[in-house]
N, C-alpha and C positions, 0 to 999 in steps of 0.2 A: 491588745493582740501584739506580738512582736513579728513584724513581717519577715524577718530572718529565722523564724523559728522553724525547727524540722518536724514540728508537729504536724501529722497528715490530716488534710481536710477533706479529699476526695480523690478516688481513683488511686489511693496508696501513695498520693503525692503531696507535698507541703504547698502552701499558698504560692510560695515564690517559684517552686518547681512547676505548678500548674499554669502560672502565668508565662514562664518560659516556654513550656510545651505548646501552649496556644499560639505563641508568637513563631515558634520554629516551624510548626506545620504548615502555616501559611507563607512564611519565608521560603521554604524549601519545596513549595508547591506539592506537599503530602496531603493537604486538604484543600478540597474545592466545593464550596458551597453548592454551586448550581449542578455540578456532575453529581455530587452525592444526592441532592434532592430530586434527581432524574429517576432515582431508583423508588422513590415514593411520589408519584405524580398525583395521586388522590388525598395525600395527607397535608395537613398545615403544620410544618416544623419551625417552630421558631429560632431554635438554636441547633443546627445541623450537626456541629462538632459534638454537642453533648448527646444528640440523638444517636450518632454513631458509637461513641464510646459505650453507652448504656444498651443499645438495642442493635444497631445496623451491624456492628462487627460480630455480634453472636449470630446473626443471620448470613454471615459470609460476605457482606456487602463491603465494596471498596470505598476508601475516603477520597481517592482520586484516581486518575488513569496511570499514576506513577507508583502505586502502592497495591500489591495483592494481598489482602487480608488471608485468604486461605492458605496460599503458598507460604507467607510468612510464619503463619501459626504452624503448618505442617513441619517447617523446617526448623523451628524453635520450641516444639511443643514442652519439651522438658524444662527449659528455662522459664517459659512463660508459666507453667504449672507451679514451679518452685517460687516465683516471684510474685504470682497472682496479677500480674499486669496486663493492660490491654495491650494487644500486639503493637498498635500504632505508638502507644506510649513507650513500651518496651524498645521499640526501634529507635525512637528519639533519645531516649536515655543511654542505650548502648549500641544499638545498630549503625548509627551515624558515624560513630567513632571508629568502629572496625570494617566499615564498608561492608556491611552484610547484605546479603541478597534481597532484594524486595520482590521480585517476580522473574520467572522464567529464566532463572540463573543468571540475572542482571543485578548489579549494585544499582544504587539510585541514580548515579550519574551515567551509568551505561544504559539504564532503562529510559531514561530522559531522552537521551540521544536517540535511542532506537525510536520511541514514539514519535519524537519530533521529525526523524528522517522519513519514516514511512508515509507520514502525512505530507510532508514537503515534496517528497518525490512521487507523490500520486501512487505509492505502492499500497496505501490503503485508503478506502474512500467508504465512510460511513453509509451513505445513502446506497451507493451500488451494493453493499454487503448485505444490508437489511433488506433490499428488494428481493433477495434469494429466499427470504423467510417471510412470506405473506401473511402467514397465519400466526407469527410469533411476535411478541413485543420484545424487542432487545435494547436494553438501557445502555450497555456498554459494548457496542459492536467489536471493537478491536479486541478485548478481553475475551469476548464469545469465540472470535475466531481463532484465538490462540489457544484456547481450551476445547473448544468443541467443532467449530466450523471446518478446520483443516481436516479432522477426521471423517467429515462428511462430504469431502471434495469440493467444499466452496471455495470461491475465490475471493480473496481481499479487495480487489479492484479489477479494472479493465486491464491494467498492466502486468498484473502478476496472476499467474496460473498455477494452481495448487498441483493439479494433475501433471502439467507439463514440467514442472520443477522435479517433481518425483520422477517422471519419465527420464528425464535428461541426466537425473543423478541418483541412481539406484541405490548408493550407499547410504545416502540420506533416507530414502524410503525405509530401507532395512532398519535403520537406527531409530525410526518412528519419531526423529526430531521435527518439530514444527518447520515446515519448509521456509516461510518467511523469516524467522528468527535465523535459521542457518544460513540464508541468502544474505542477510544484512551482516551477520557476524563473521562469515567465512566466503559465502559464495562470490561476492563482489570482488574482493581482494584475490581470489583464487582465479578469477576469469572463468567462473563456471558458465555454462550454457543455462540461462534462466527461462527463457520463453522465446517464441518465435524462431528458434534454432540459432539464437545469437546471443552473446554475453551482454551484460548490462551497458558497459562502455560502447559496445557496438550499437546497442538499441538507441542510445543517446545520440550517437553521431548520425545514425539513419534518421531519427527524428528532426535533426537540425537541418539536414540536407532536404528533407520533405518540406520543411517550413521555408527555408531560404530559397529554394528553387520553386516554390509555389505548386508543389503537387497535391497541396492539400487546401481547399477553399471552403472556409466554414459557412459562408453564405450559400454556396452550392449544395453543399452536404445537408444543411438543415433543411432545405427545400424537399429533400428526399426523405427526411425524418422530422416533420413538423413537431412530433410530440415529445422531442427530445428537450429536456430542460435541466438545468444544473448539472450538465454533464460535459466533461472534457470530449470534445467532437473528434479530435483526431484519435485518441484513445479508443473512443467508441468505434471508429471505423476499423482500426488496426485488430481489435479484438472481435466484433461482432458484425460491423456494417459489410466488410467484404463477404462474409457468409451469406448475407442477404442480397448479393450483387449490387450493392450500392457504390457508386463512384466516389472518390475523394475530391475530384474536381474535374472540370471540362476536359482536361488533357490526358486523363488516364481512366481507361475503361478496364474495370474489375473483370468483367465477363469476358472481353476480347483477349485480355493478357492470358487469363487462364484457357481460352480456346487456342491460342497460338502457341502456348508454352507448356512443355510436358514437366509440370512440377507436381509435388506432392499435395494430395488433397487438402491437408492441414496446414499449409503454408500460406501466409498473406501474400498475395501477388505484389503489391507495392514494396514490401519489405524485401521480397525476392528480387524485385527488379533493381532496387538500390544496391543491394548487396552482391548480386550474382551477374545482373543482366546489363550492366551499365560499364562503359569504359569511356575514354576520351572521345572515341569516335562512334559510339553506339549508335545504332538506328533503331528507331521504334516505330512500328506499323499501326497506323489508326485507320478505321473503316471509313471515317468521314474525311474530305479534303478541306484543308483551310490555306487560306493565302496569308496568313499571319507570318510575320518575320520570323526566320528560323526554321520554317517548315518547308519541306519539299514534296510535291505531289508524284515524284517519280516512283514507279512501280518496282518492287524487288521480290524476289523469291528465293531468298538466302536462308534456309533453315538454321544456320549458325547464329542468326541475328536475334536478338530479343524483340519480339513483337508486342504491341500494345493495342493502339487503335488509329492517322496520317503518318507519313514517314518523317520521322524527326531526327535531325543530326544534333548531337550534343556537344560538339567541338566548341570550346570556350562558353558553353552553357552550364555544363555540370562538372563539378569537381568528383574525380573518380572516389568511390567509397573507401577503396582500399590505398 
């Protein structure tokens, strides 16, 4: 047999083309054995790629998190019918060269960046997402959210709220664009309000202040939530914990801040304090008195001040948010 022969051996490919294809899908991360096998947890599959080419693609399964079989098939239906090629093979032969879309209006490079970004920035959390579907087995959480979950007002993580992004950005809601995709592609660059009534840049600055100035203490917080595991605790407090009257640390009382300050019911009190209630000479009121350095036990009754829980002078202690 001539290894350079154009004679087709399988999947409408010559032997050399087949070898190149197998090499390409792994180099470009277009096929992931473990990812694909998660679609068939009860089956013993010895060759995942062969299984995808013969069975999985026909069932609409994805070969990796970077390629959407159904999307690509829909967008290239006529050419796939004409060539008789499997969608992944078609993409490797023709789509790579032309930067064809592989999913959700992304080309491969854009989609890889999107997927990596949402995980790195904790905008998507597999465990959090699937916890909203206790009676449903979800093999590909991100794909499920991008196609189905957002339509059911499910959230992709503690950080990002589907409802809030639509509420702050009515034009996105009217266009029916997936909110997370819009946010990553356009919302961040456009400084749109995304959650907590702040932009993403503001949110990151606020989190840095919270951590730098020790407004959040993981050990203290976990004592109030002993069942929390594999969770980013600060994100949990910002999204959920404050609604349960949990405190982020010994120095900030969620309940007292809400009691002393007239803020909207859906606004996180700690974020409100960092953004609105603090300046170089801010004073915070605590119920309990402490002799710790930097705290004063003097009583004040100035409603223009932001109250939390001891009177605390922040001069040389906190950098103003703005």
